[in-house]
N, C-alpha and C positions, 0 to 999 in steps of 0.2 A: 504493500500500500504506500510506503514511503516514497518509492520511485515514481508513483503516479502523482503524488502531491507535488513533486518537482515540476510537473507540467502546469499545475494550478498556480504556482507562485508567480508565474509570468503573466497571469491574468489579473493581477491586483489593480492595474490601471483601468480595468473595464468593469468595476464593481456595479455601476449603474445598469449596464447591459445584462450582467449576470442576474441581478435582482429582478429586472423586467422579464428575463427569460424564465426565471424560477416561478414568478407569479403567473405568467401566461401559460406555463406548463401545468401548474396546479389548476387553473381555471379550465383548461382543456380537459384534464382528467375528470374534474367534477361533472362537467357537462356530458362527458362520455359515459360516466357511471349513471347519471340521471337518465340518459337515453336508453340504456340497457335495463335499468330498473323498471321502466315503463312496460317491459315485456310482461311483467306479472299481471297488471290489470288487463292488458291486451289478451293474454291467454285465458284469463278468467272470463272475459266476454265471449271469446271465440268458442271455448269448450263448454260454456254454460255452467261453470262451476262456482260462479259468484254467489256469495251468501247475501241474503236480504237483511240488511242491518238498518233499523229505523232510528235507533238512538246513537248519537255521536259518542264514540268511545274516547277514553282519555288517551292522549298521545304521550308516550314515554319512550326512552331510548332502549327498547328491546325489540327483538324480532317480531314476537306475537303482537305487540301493541301496534307496530308500524303496519304489519300485514292487515290487522283488523281495521286500522284507520284507512288504508288504501281501499279495502273492501267496502267500507262505509261510503267513501267518495264515489266509487264505481257504482255501488248499489243505488245511491241517491241520484246520480246522473241518469242511470238507466231508467229509474222510476219517473223522473221528471222530464227527461229529454228523449228517452228511448235508446236502444242498444246501438243503432246506427250512428246517432249523433255522438254517443260516448266513444264509440270506436274511432270516429273521425277526430274527436278531441285528443284522444291518446296519440293518434298518428301525427297530428299537428304538433303536439308536444315533443314527440320523438324527433321530427324534422327540425324543429326549432333548436332542440338540444344539440343535435348533430351539427347544425349550422354554427352555433356558438363554439362548439368543440373545435371545429376546423378553423373558425375565425381566430381563436386564441392560439391554435397550432401555427397558423400563418404568422401571427404576431411574434411567436417564439422564434420562428425562422428569420423574421425580419430584423429582430434585435441581435440575432446570432451572427448574421452575415457580416456586418461591420466589425464585430468583435473578432471573428476569425480572420478576416482580411486585414484588419488593423494590426492584429497580433503578428501576422505573417510579415507585413510591411515593416513593423517596428523591429522584429528579430533580424530581418535581412539588413536593415539599416545599422543595427548594433554590430552585427557580424562583419559587415563591410567596413565600418569605421574602425573596428578592432584590427582587421587585417591591415588597413592603411596605417594604423598607429604602431604596429609591431615593428621591432628593429629588423634591419636587413639580415642579420644573422639567423633569425627564425626561419627564413625562407630557404636557406641552404639545406635545411633538414626536411623540408616539406615539398611534396609534389604539387605543382599547380593544379593538376587534374583533381587531386584530393580536395583542395580548397574550393575549387569550382563545384565539386559534387556536394559539398556542405552547403553552398549557397543555393543550389538548385534542388537536387534530389532529396537531401535531408530536410530542407525547408518544406518541400511539398509533403513529405511524410509527417512532419511536425504539424503542419496546418490541418491535415486530416485527423491527426491524433488529438488536437485541441478540440475539434468538433466532437469527436468520440468521447473525450474525457468529460465534457459537459453532459453528454448523453449518459455516460457511464456513471457519473456522480450525481446527476440531477434528474434528468427526464425519465430514464428507464427505472431506476430505483424507486422514484416517487410513484410512477405508474403501478409498479408491482406492489408497493406498500399500500397504496390507496385501495387497490382491488382486494388485497389480502385482508385489509381491515373490514371491508364490506362483506367478504366471504365469512370471516369469523363472526361478524355481526349476524349474518343470516343463519349460520349453523356452526357453533363453536366446536362441537364434537367432530363433525365431518371434516372441518378444516384442520384439525390436529394432525391428520395424516399428512397434510402438506408440509408440516414442519420436519417430517422425516424424508419425504420424497424429494423436495426441492433442494436441500443441501447435498443429497446424493448426486443429483443432476449437475449441480455446480461443481462438485469435486471432480466428476468425470471430465467436464469441459476444461477445468483448470489444468488437469493432468495433460490433456492434449496440447494446450497452448504453452506449456512450460518452456519449450525450447525455441519459442518464436523470436525472442529478443536476440538470441545467439545467431540465428539465421539472418535476422535483419541486419546485424552488424556485418556479417559476411557479405551480404548483398551490397551494402554501402561501400565496403572496401573494394569489391570487384567493379562496381560502377565507377568509382573514382579512378581505379587503375585503367579502365577503358578510356576515360576522359583524358588521362595523362598521356596514354599512347597516341590518342587522336591529336592532342595538342602538339606533341613532339613530331608526329608525322607531318602535320600541316606546316610546322615551322621548318622542318628539315627535308621537305619534299625534293628539293634540288639535289641534295646529297644522296638521298635514298635512290633516286633515279640514276644518278651518275655512277653509283656503285652497284646498280642492278640488285638492290636489296629488298625489292618489293615482296618477294616470297617470304623472306625472314620477318619483315614487319607484319605481313598478313598473318603469318603463323602466330606471331606474338599476340596480335589483336584477337585472332580467332580463339586461341587458348583461353585468354581472359574472358572473352564473350561466352564461351562454352561453360566456363566455371560459373559465370553469372547466371546462365540459363539453368544449370543444375540447382544452384542455390535458390533461385526464384521458384522453381518447381517445388522444392521442398517446403518453402514457406507458404506457397499458394495451396498445396495439398492440405496443410494444417488450417490455413485461414478459411478455405472453402468448406471445410467440414463443420465449421462453427454453426452456421445457420441450420443445415439439415439435422445435425446431431441434437441441437437444442429443441428442434421441432419434434423429432422422434421421441426424445425424453419427455417433452411436454405432452404428447399424445398418449404415451404410456401412463403418465401420471393422471391424465384425464380419464383414461379407460379404467384405471383403478378406482378413481373417484366415482365414476358412473356405476361400476359394479358394486362398490362398497355402499355408496349412498342409496342406489336403487334397491339393493337387496334389503338394506335395513329399513327403508321406508315401506317396502312391500311387506316386510315382516312386522311392521308397526313396532319398532324398537324404541319409540319415544323420541324420535328426532324432530317432531313437531313441524314437519314440512309436508305440504301437499304437492301434487304433481306440478302445478304452475310455479310454486316457489322453488322447487328443485330444478326445473328447467332454467329458471332465471339464474339460479346459483351456477349451473353449468355454463350458461352463456357468459356470465361474468368471469368465470375461471378461464374460459377460452381466450379472454382478452389479455391474460398474463403471458400466453405463449409467444406472441409477437414481440412484446418488450423483452422477454427472456432471450429470444433469438437475437434481437438488436443489442442486448447487453453483452452477450457472448461475443458478437462481432466487434462491439466497441472495445472490449478488453483485448482482442487480437490487435486492433489498430493501435491501442494504447501501448501494447508491448513493443510494436514497431516504432511508435513515437518516442518511447523512452530511449530506445537504441539511437535514434536520430538526435534526440536532445543531448545524449551523452557525447556524441561526436561534435555537435555544435558547441557545447559547453567546454569541450577540451580546448577550443580556440578562444572562446569568450573569457575563460578563466585563466588563460595563459598570462603569466606575469610579464609585464612589459619592463624589461631591464633598463630601458631608456626613459628616465623621468623627464617629462616635458616641462616640469617646473612652471606651471601656468602663472603662478604669482611671483615668479622670479624677476630679476632686474631685466629691463628691456634694453637691448643693444640697438640703439637708434643710429649710431654712427661708429664705424671702425676708425680708431684714432692712432693707435700706436704699433702693436705687434701681436703676433701669435707665437707663443713660447711653449716648447716641450721640455718639461723638467723631469729627468729620470723616468721617462715614460716606458711602461711595459704593457704588452697586450698578449693575452693567451686565450685560446678558444678550445674548449673541450680538453683542457690540460695540456695543450700543445702550445709552446711559446712561439709567437710569431714576431713580436718586437721586444727588444731587450735594451733597457737603459738608454733611451733616445734623449739626447739633449740638443735642442735646436731652437734658434730664435729667428723668426721671419719678420723683419721690420716692414712697416707700411710702405708700399710702393716698390718693394723688391721682388725679384723673380727667383724662386728656388726650384731647382730641377732635381728630381729623384730618379736615379738610375740604378741598375743592378740586374742580375739574372732573374729569370722567372722564379717566383716563390720567395724572393728576397724580402718582401714585406712592403713594397712601394705603395700599392693600392690601399693596403690596410692602414698605413701611416696617413695617407691622404683622407681616408674615410673617417678618421678620428676627428678631423676638423669640423665637419658638419654633424658630428655625433651620430653617424650611422652605427658606430660602436662606441662604447665608453672604455677608457683606459682601465686596466686592471691593477696598475701600480703607477706611482708617480702622479703628476698632474699636468693638465693642459690648460694654459692661461691665454685669455684673449683680453688685451688691454690691461694686463696685470691681474685679472680676476679669473678664478677657476671657471672653466667653460660651463660646468654644471650649475653655476649660480645664475646663469642667464635663462630667460624664457626661451625655450627651444625654437619657437616659431620666429621670434625676432632675430635669433642667431642665424638661422638659415636664410632669412631675408637679406642678410649681408653677403651671401655667397651665390655664385653661379657655377654650374658644373657642366662640362662637356666631356662625354665619355667616348671610349673607343667605338662602341656600337651605338649608332644614332638611335635614340629612343624617341619614336614618334607615334602618334595616335591616329586612328582611322577617323579623320576629321579634315577640315579645310586647312590650307596653308596658313591663313591668318590666325585661326584658332590655335594652331600648333606654336606659332611664333609668340603669341600673347599668353601662353600658358601661365607664366608667372606674374603677368600684369594684366588682369582681366579688363581693366578700364582703359587700356591703351587705345589711342585714336588711330585711324587709318594712316595718317601721316607718320606717326611714330613707328608703326609697323613697317611702312615702306622704307623709312630711314634706316631702321635696323637691318632690313633685308639688303639695302645698298651697301652698308658697311661690311656685311658678311659676304659680299659678292654673290648674293642669291637673287637680286632683283632682276637681272637679265634673263634668267631661265624662268622665273615666275611669270613675268608678263607675257611670255610666249605660250603659256597655258591658255586653253580656251576660256576658262573662267578666272584667270589670273589668281589673285589672292584667295578667291573663293573656291578654287579647285580642290576637290577631295584627293588626298594622297594615297588612299587605300590602307589596308592593314599593315601596320608597321612601316608605312611609307613605301609600299611595294611598287607604286607607280613612278618612283623617283630612282635615280642612279645613286650610288654610294656617296659620291661627292656632293650631289644635290641635297641628300638627306643630312649630311654633316654640316653643310652651310646653313640649313634651316635650324639645326640645334645651336649653331653659333649665333644666328640672328636672335634666337630665343634668349640666349645668355646676354647678348648686347642690349636687348630691349629691357631686360631686368635691371641692367646697369648697377650691378652689385660691386662693392669695392674689393671683394675677395674672389679670386677666380681659381678654379681647380680644373686642370686639363689632364685627363687620363688617357694618354696615348691617342689623342684625337685625330692623328693623321696616319697612324701605322698601317691601316688597311686600304689606303687609297692609291690610285695610280698616280703617275708623275704629274699629269695635267691637273687632276683634281687636287692633289696635294699642294700644288703651287697656289691655286685659288684659295684653298682652305687655310694654308699657312699664312697667306697674305691677310686673310680675314682675322686670323688669330693674332697676328702682330698688331693689327689695328685695335683689337679688343683688349690686348694686354697693356696698352698705353695707360699710365697713371693708375694701374691696379696692382694689388698684391697678388702674386700668382704662384701657385704650386703646380709644376709641370711634371708629369710622368711621361717619358717618351723614349722610343727606340730610334728616333731620328736625330742625328747630330745637329741638323739645321735648326731644330726646335729648341735645343738647350744650349747651344754653343755660346750664346751671349747672356746666359743666365748669370745673375749676381753671385750665386753660389750653387755648386753642384754637390749633391749629397749622394755618395755611393753606398748602397746598402748591400750587405752580405749576410745571409742567414739571420736577419732580424736585427743586425747591429750596423752602426755607422762605421764603415771600414775606411772611407776616405772622404775628404771634403775640400772644396776649393773651387777656383774657376777652371775653365777648360785648359788654359795654358799651363797652370801649375800642376794640374793633375796629369797632363801628358808628360811633363818633365819628371814627375814622381815615378813614372814607369811601373805603376801598380795595376790594380783591378780595372780602373777606368781605361787605361791605355790598352789593356788586353781586350776589353769590350769593344773599343774602337777598332783595334786591329782585326778582331774576329768578325767585324762588321755587324755586331749586335747593336752598335750605334753607327748608323750609316751617314 
């Protein structure tokens, strides 16, 4: 039960809807009972078993009193208005009760719909915001397809589970309880057998559904695995085709898809048996009640029920079967929902190791320097940076070089706090970087990466990503400085041209120039260039490098590069080796030192 309560705690914001849902369900049940209760006078009239009662009996809360009172009303109507009129009155009452039953049933659905959809929208928003707020290091351990699965498949399961949870905790239990109360009221002795039969039915259904959560988790994992394979395939289609690896990728996907097929079959076999199993058990219980009650009434064992009352009792009991079926189906969906909730909560409850420090000091202007003091960084107990001491003064250009895995990108990632240092401290303008409001800190920085990161949107919207209120003139000026204006205006829709998924409609050089235009428009005083030209051809490199040189003017720049032309004129070159600063100085002094830097140049790792 505790795991189901976990679903309810997310519905606190919708108390008003839940109360209205509860009241409308109760009203619907009451009118349903009233419509069925009118079977008694209907049968009395049809079968002619009504008693003529001339004196109004006293109405008390017991079965005999109510039956006598109903018989008095029927008898009085028949005597004054006739049997046909009385029968018509009863039918009108039944129709009216059914109308109001369904009216309140519709109202319950009406208040439930915004609750279910609102909950789903809110959970998606929270999950997406959490994903956006998690540190970069989190995503190195996670598959994109798995996160996409939690936003889509798991959320759909959870939405269904919320609906079923309200039915499982409110609608169906209330329906069963109300009908049971009426049954006990009509015949306490006959209804005692239900206390034995119904728990047995519930136990059998519970045993069948026990493994449902486990299979739901398996399905979610296989679904996310398939999404990951699909995402990787679409991203690497050119490589797959060039290496003729279609069969390998197909086999990988088909294996995952077949495992998903098997898992879904197992869960559906169990889910689909819920409704028929509960109906069979309900009919067995009904048959026992029919046999037991009928035989005792025929033998006149003091049950104080005539034929009309007993048929009414049976009619009311049959109304428990459908809610019991729905309740069992609801519990199956709730089992799946708790599995989905567990996967979603595993993301929502992930501790964000990067404190955004919302109330911290705002960095409105970068005035002095960035300083690394005995900085160390380790990830999963692996030391990546060790005892880094480095001061980058405002307006200076610092280049980071070294072999692959030396720690260059990690060192640069510490500045915008994609990671936090694990030892030592990183200062900006003499203050620990953690003391600043994270958003204000990052506003002072622009980053251009080796792989151009663009979005399936227009050229203009990609350029103004960091400055949403930028004017058309400002966007055009940024594009001109980045040497991007000439190719943009040749597009059919100019700045309003869509560039496709990840900028697929552009060349490598064009994509990189757009990311530079984006950084230029943001106009941040700190610039981080992570091998921005390493993957470009000579012509594109010239245009991009020219744009970079313009962008670097009067900015504090951290450059990671394999191109000698990019770093040759840096104020200081930092040579990293296995997470340590091995050499430092300008190009000429490092070449004269005849150390690691010269070897990198001679080996053409710096070209």
